[in-house]
C-alpha positions as CSV (number, residue, x, y, z in Angstrom):
1,X,-15.3,1.5,-14.8
2,X,-12.8,4.0,-15.8
3,X,-13.1,5.5,-19.2
4,X,-10.4,7.2,-21.2
5,X,-10.6,9.9,-23.9
6,X,-8.1,8.5,-26.4
7,X,-8.1,11.7,-28.3
8,X,-6.9,13.8,-25.4
9,X,-3.2,14.4,-25.0
10,X,-1.5,12.1,-22.5
11,X,-0.2,14.3,-19.7
12,X,0.2,11.8,-16.8
13,X,-1.7,14.1,-14.5
14,X,-5.1,14.0,-16.1
15,X,-7.9,13.5,-13.6
16,X,-10.3,10.7,-14.1
17,X,-13.1,11.2,-11.6
18,X,-11.3,11.6,-8.3
19,X,-8.2,9.7,-9.5
20,X,-5.1,10.6,-11.5
21,X,-3.2,8.3,-13.8
22,X,0.1,9.1,-12.1
23,X,-1.3,8.2,-8.7
24,X,-2.2,4.7,-9.9
25,X,1.2,4.4,-11.5
26,X,2.9,5.6,-8.3
27,X,0.9,3.0,-6.2
28,X,1.8,0.3,-8.7
29,X,5.5,1.2,-8.5
30,X,5.3,1.4,-4.7
31,X,3.8,-2.1,-4.3
32,X,6.5,-3.5,-6.5
33,X,9.1,-1.8,-4.3
34,X,7.5,-3.1,-1.2
35,X,7.7,-6.6,-2.6
36,X,11.3,-6.1,-3.7
37,X,12.2,-4.8,-0.3
38,X,10.7,-7.8,1.5
39,X,12.3,-10.2,-1.0
40,X,15.7,-8.6,-0.4
41,X,15.5,-8.3,3.4
42,X,13.5,-11.4,4.3
43,X,14.8,-13.9,1.8
44,X,17.8,-12.8,-0.3
45,X,20.0,-11.6,2.5
46,X,19.1,-14.6,4.7
47,X,20.6,-17.0,2.1
48,X,24.2,-18.1,2.6
49,X,25.6,-16.9,-0.7
50,X,29.3,-17.2,0.2
51,X,30.4,-14.9,-2.6
52,X,33.7,-13.1,-3.0
53,X,32.0,-10.1,-4.7
54,X,29.6,-7.8,-2.7
55,X,26.5,-8.6,-4.8
56,X,24.2,-9.2,-1.9
57,X,25.4,-6.0,-0.2
58,X,24.7,-4.0,-3.4
59,X,21.1,-5.3,-3.4
60,X,20.7,-4.4,0.2
61,X,22.0,-0.8,-0.4
62,X,19.6,-0.5,-3.4
63,X,16.7,-1.4,-1.2
64,X,17.7,1.1,1.5
65,X,18.0,3.9,-1.1
66,X,14.3,3.6,-1.8
67,X,13.2,3.1,1.8
68,X,12.4,6.8,2.4
69,X,10.1,6.8,-0.6
70,X,7.9,3.7,-0.5
71,X,5.5,4.1,2.3
72,X,5.6,7.9,2.5
73,X,4.5,8.1,-1.1
74,X,1.8,5.4,-0.5
75,X,0.3,7.4,2.4
76,X,0.5,10.7,0.6
77,X,-1.6,9.3,-2.2
78,X,-4.0,7.6,0.3
79,X,-4.4,11.0,2.0
80,X,-5.2,12.7,-1.3
81,X,-8.0,10.2,-2.0
82,X,-9.4,10.5,1.5
83,X,-9.8,14.3,1.3
84,X,-13.4,14.3,0.2
85,X,-14.5,11.5,2.5
86,X,-13.2,13.3,5.6
87,X,-15.9,15.9,5.0
88,X,-18.7,13.4,5.0
89,X,-20.8,12.4,8.0
90,X,-19.4,9.6,10.2
91,X,-22.3,7.3,9.3
92,X,-21.4,7.6,5.6
93,X,-17.7,6.8,6.0
94,X,-17.5,4.6,9.1
95,X,-18.1,1.4,7.2
96,X,-16.0,1.9,4.0
97,X,-13.2,3.9,5.5
98,X,-12.8,2.5,9.0
99,X,-14.6,-0.7,9.6
100,X,-13.5,-2.2,6.2
101,X,-9.8,-1.7,6.9
102,X,-10.0,-2.9,10.5
103,X,-11.9,-6.0,9.4
104,X,-9.4,-6.8,6.6
105,X,-6.5,-6.3,9.0
106,X,-8.0,-8.7,11.6
107,X,-8.9,-11.3,9.0
108,X,-5.5,-11.4,7.3
109,X,-3.7,-11.1,10.6
110,X,-5.3,-14.5,11.6
111,X,-4.4,-15.9,8.2
112,X,-0.8,-14.7,8.4
113,X,-0.4,-16.0,11.9
114,X,-1.5,-19.5,10.8
115,X,0.5,-19.6,7.6
116,X,3.7,-18.0,9.0
117,X,3.8,-20.7,11.6
118,X,4.7,-23.1,8.8
119,X,7.9,-21.1,8.2
120,X,9.2,-20.4,11.7
121,X,12.6,-19.3,10.5
122,X,11.2,-16.6,8.2
123,X,12.3,-13.3,9.6
124,X,9.1,-11.3,10.1
125,X,6.7,-10.3,12.9
126,X,4.3,-13.0,13.9
127,X,2.3,-13.8,17.0
128,X,3.3,-17.0,18.8
129,X,0.7,-16.8,21.5
130,X,-2.7,-15.2,22.5
131,X,-1.0,-12.3,24.2
132,X,1.1,-11.4,21.2
133,X,-1.9,-11.8,18.9
134,X,-3.9,-9.4,21.0
135,X,-1.1,-6.9,21.0
136,X,-0.9,-7.1,17.2
137,X,-4.6,-6.6,17.0
138,X,-4.5,-3.4,19.1
139,X,-1.2,-1.6,19.9
140,X,1.6,-3.2,18.0
141,X,0.5,-3.9,14.4
142,X,2.0,-6.7,12.4
143,X,3.5,-6.5,8.9
144,X,-0.1,-5.7,7.7
145,X,0.2,-2.4,9.5
146,X,-0.7,-0.4,6.4
147,X,-4.4,-1.5,6.7
148,X,-4.4,-0.7,10.4
149,X,-2.9,2.7,9.7
150,X,-5.4,3.7,7.0
151,X,-8.3,3.2,9.5
152,X,-6.5,5.0,12.3
153,X,-5.3,7.9,10.2
154,X,-8.7,8.5,8.8
155,X,-10.3,8.5,12.3
156,X,-7.7,11.1,13.4
157,X,-8.0,13.2,10.3
158,X,-11.8,13.3,10.6
159,X,-11.9,13.9,14.3
160,X,-9.4,16.7,14.0
161,X,-10.6,18.2,10.7
162,X,-11.4,21.5,12.4
163,X,-7.9,21.9,13.7
164,X,-5.7,24.2,11.5
165,X,-3.7,22.0,9.0
166,X,-0.5,23.7,10.0
167,X,-0.8,22.6,13.6
168,X,-1.7,19.1,12.6
169,X,1.2,18.8,10.2
170,X,3.6,20.3,12.8
171,X,2.5,17.8,15.4
172,X,2.6,14.8,13.1
173,X,6.0,15.9,11.8
174,X,7.4,16.2,15.3
175,X,6.0,12.7,16.1
176,X,7.7,11.3,12.9
177,X,10.9,13.0,13.8
178,X,11.3,11.6,17.3
179,X,10.1,8.2,16.2
180,X,12.6,8.0,13.4
181,X,15.6,8.5,15.8
182,X,14.4,6.0,18.3
183,X,13.2,8.4,21.0
184,X,9.9,6.5,21.3
185,X,9.2,2.8,22.1
186,X,8.2,1.3,18.8
187,X,7.6,-2.5,19.1
188,X,6.4,-4.4,16.1
189,X,5.6,-1.9,13.3
190,X,4.4,0.9,15.6
191,X,7.3,3.0,14.3
192,X,5.7,3.0,10.8
193,X,2.5,4.3,12.3
194,X,4.3,7.2,14.0
195,X,6.4,8.1,11.1
196,X,3.9,8.1,8.3
197,X,0.9,10.0,9.8
198,X,2.4,13.3,8.6
199,X,2.4,12.1,5.0
200,X,-1.2,11.0,5.1
201,X,-2.2,14.4,6.5
202,X,0.0,16.1,3.9
203,X,-1.8,14.3,1.1
204,X,-5.1,15.2,2.6
205,X,-4.5,18.9,3.5
206,X,-2.0,19.8,0.8
207,X,-3.7,17.9,-2.1
208,X,-3.9,21.1,-4.2
209,X,-0.2,21.7,-3.9
210,X,0.6,18.1,-4.8
211,X,-1.6,18.4,-7.9
212,X,0.2,21.6,-8.9
213,X,3.5,19.8,-8.5
214,X,2.4,16.9,-10.6
215,X,0.9,19.1,-13.3
216,X,4.2,21.1,-13.5
217,X,6.5,18.2,-13.9
218,X,8.8,18.3,-16.9
219,X,11.8,16.3,-17.9
220,X,14.1,18.9,-16.4
221,X,12.2,19.1,-13.1
222,X,12.2,15.3,-12.9
223,X,16.0,15.2,-13.2
224,X,16.3,18.0,-10.6
225,X,14.0,16.1,-8.2
226,X,15.7,12.8,-8.6
227,X,19.1,14.4,-8.5
228,X,18.2,16.3,-5.4
229,X,17.0,13.1,-3.7
230,X,20.2,11.2,-4.5
231,X,22.2,14.2,-3.3
232,X,20.3,14.4,0.0
233,X,20.8,10.6,0.6
234,X,24.5,10.9,-0.1
235,X,24.9,13.9,2.3
236,X,23.0,12.1,5.0
237,X,25.0,8.9,4.6
238,X,28.4,10.8,4.6
239,X,27.6,13.1,7.5
240,X,25.6,10.6,9.6
241,X,22.9,13.3,9.9
242,X,20.2,10.7,9.9
243,X,20.6,10.4,13.7
244,X,19.4,14.0,14.1
245,X,15.6,14.5,14.8
246,X,13.8,15.8,11.7
247,X,16.3,14.7,9.1
248,X,14.6,11.4,8.2
249,X,11.1,13.0,7.5
250,X,12.7,15.8,5.5
251,X,14.5,13.2,3.3
252,X,11.2,11.4,2.8
253,X,9.6,14.7,1.7
254,X,12.2,15.0,-1.0
255,X,11.7,11.4,-1.9
256,X,7.9,11.9,-2.2
257,X,8.4,14.8,-4.6
258,X,10.9,12.8,-6.7
259,X,8.5,9.8,-6.7
260,X,5.6,11.9,-7.9
261,X,7.7,13.4,-10.6
262,X,8.9,10.0,-11.7
263,X,5.3,8.6,-11.7
264,X,4.0,11.5,-13.8
265,X,6.8,10.9,-16.3
266,X,6.1,7.1,-16.5
267,X,2.3,7.8,-16.8
268,X,3.1,9.7,-20.1
269,X,4.3,6.4,-21.7
270,X,1.3,4.1,-22.4
271,X,3.4,0.9,-22.4
272,X,4.5,1.6,-18.9
273,X,1.4,3.4,-17.6
274,X,-1.1,0.6,-18.3
275,X,0.6,-2.3,-16.4
276,X,1.7,-0.1,-13.5
277,X,-1.7,1.6,-13.1
278,X,-3.3,-1.9,-13.2
279,X,-1.1,-3.0,-10.3
280,X,-1.9,0.3,-8.6
281,X,-5.6,-0.6,-8.6
282,X,-4.8,-4.1,-7.1
283,X,-2.5,-3.2,-4.3
284,X,-4.8,-4.7,-1.6
285,X,-4.7,-8.3,-2.7
286,X,-0.9,-8.1,-3.5
287,X,-0.2,-6.6,-0.1
288,X,-2.2,-9.1,2.0
289,X,-1.2,-12.2,0.1
290,X,2.5,-11.8,-0.7
291,X,4.1,-12.3,2.7
292,X,2.9,-15.9,3.3
293,X,3.8,-16.7,-0.3
294,X,7.3,-15.3,0.2
295,X,7.7,-17.1,3.5
296,X,6.7,-20.5,2.0
297,X,8.9,-20.0,-1.0
298,X,11.8,-19.1,1.3
299,X,11.4,-22.3,3.2
300,X,11.5,-24.3,0.0
301,X,14.3,-22.7,-1.9
302,X,16.7,-21.1,0.6
303,X,18.7,-24.2,1.5
304,X,18.9,-25.7,-2.0
305,X,20.2,-22.4,-3.3
306,X,22.9,-22.3,-0.6
307,X,24.0,-25.8,-1.6
308,X,24.6,-24.9,-5.2
309,X,28.1,-24.7,-6.6
310,X,30.1,-21.4,-6.5
311,X,29.5,-20.5,-10.2
312,X,25.8,-21.3,-10.0
313,X,25.3,-19.2,-6.9
314,X,27.2,-16.3,-8.4
315,X,25.2,-16.3,-11.5
316,X,21.9,-16.6,-9.6
317,X,22.8,-13.8,-7.1
318,X,22.7,-11.0,-9.6
319,X,19.1,-11.2,-10.8
320,X,17.6,-13.3,-8.0
321,X,15.7,-10.5,-6.1
322,X,14.1,-9.3,-9.3
323,X,13.1,-12.8,-10.5
324,X,11.6,-13.8,-7.1
325,X,9.7,-10.5,-6.9
326,X,8.1,-11.2,-10.2
327,X,7.3,-14.8,-9.1
328,X,5.7,-13.6,-5.8
329,X,3.7,-11.0,-7.6
330,X,2.4,-13.5,-10.1
331,X,1.5,-16.1,-7.4
332,X,-0.2,-13.4,-5.3
333,X,-2.4,-12.2,-8.3
334,X,-3.1,-15.8,-9.2
335,X,-4.2,-16.7,-5.7
336,X,-6.4,-13.6,-5.7
337,X,-8.2,-14.7,-8.8
338,X,-8.6,-18.2,-7.5
339,X,-10.1,-16.9,-4.3
340,X,-12.5,-14.7,-6.1
341,X,-13.5,-17.6,-8.4
342,X,-14.2,-19.6,-5.2
343,X,-16.4,-16.7,-4.1
344,X,-14.2,-15.8,-1.1
345,X,-14.8,-12.1,-1.6
346,X,-15.1,-11.7,2.1
347,X,-11.3,-11.9,2.2
348,X,-10.9,-8.7,0.3
349,X,-13.9,-6.6,1.3
350,X,-16.3,-6.1,4.2
351,X,-19.3,-8.4,3.7
352,X,-22.4,-6.6,2.6
353,X,-25.0,-5.9,5.3
354,X,-28.3,-7.8,5.1
355,X,-31.4,-5.6,5.3
356,X,-33.4,-6.0,8.6
357,X,-36.4,-8.3,8.4
358,X,-38.7,-5.5,9.5
359,X,-37.6,-3.3,6.7
360,X,-37.9,-6.1,4.2
361,X,-41.5,-6.7,5.3
362,X,-42.3,-3.0,5.1
363,X,-41.0,-2.9,1.6
364,X,-43.0,-5.9,0.6
365,X,-46.2,-4.7,2.2
366,X,-45.8,-1.2,0.8
367,X,-45.7,-2.3,-2.8
368,X,-48.8,-1.0,-4.5
369,X,-51.3,-3.5,-5.5
370,X,-52.0,-3.3,-9.1
371,X,-55.6,-3.9,-10.3
372,X,-56.2,-6.9,-12.5
373,X,-56.2,-6.1,-16.2
374,X,-59.6,-5.8,-17.8
375,X,-61.0,-9.0,-19.3
376,X,-60.9,-8.7,-23.1
377,X,-64.1,-9.0,-24.9
378,X,-64.2,-11.3,-27.9
379,X,-62.6,-14.6,-28.7
380,X,-60.0,-15.9,-26.2
381,X,-56.6,-16.1,-27.6
382,X,-54.4,-19.1,-27.0
């Protein structure tokens, strides 16, 4: 359990064990942005709004503005938290850092495959046969690819830990650059795997520099970082430079710096820090549950919304993505609690190993035999 020193000044970058307040805040913000992006792209823009004002287009543009930040920032923080584990022996990290995420990926891939079959028109990757399912399990991960990536990235980082970080970052950056402009075949979500390795490695090998940046954030630096990010986005959009190799990863670097600065600032406000940090510590259940929830909601409400009158659709269109994001979040957290209450903990963590029978016997037999207590002399007590 995390403890807080309420007498200490709130800085937003204060370490708690191996964690930082701003990192949990950033993860909470990122998972909200992931949900919002999926709501916009997979539900909101699929509805026939038939509006004379470009409300839907504005929501789509807003989602795209944050696209370079969401997953790169997620993986940067994941790399920071993996830095210590990479130095441990394989036998100590194989189960919690590799087997656990591969297990969760496989379990939830099967669950998603079954549930998404109930919403065949929902626009997301899903396996429709054994061959596609095998491909998603191995080389072309599904929309659960973040779990797959965590295991793969950790294996690569540990296996290559003796390689100079500059060489690793250069190679991963080159991979990200060519994948971002379509020079590699990226079926499914393989493109995300290629593009985000560099950010995991950056969080792992440049953790000290990330911590320095977070500790140095001021209101002025926050404005400069966010302003710089918006300026870079505008320049790329106007010039079309996003088609050039290397531009997309560089934009994401600026986005990550701006995201860290924003998270540090938000972590200085307790009313914002507490709920976002709480979400940041529950990203796993939200991530694995939200897509089927969104798919089933889309099947139920998309057509009724499209059949509403003009004024009702116009009024609904402005705040619909935000409202549906909150609903999906609440349902996901509620389902998580219900599953835990039903003792379905195996859905969210690798089941504990049972001790071998031999070792159990040895433990039992090796227990020292205590002598019987001396018989008391005198009247027997009752």
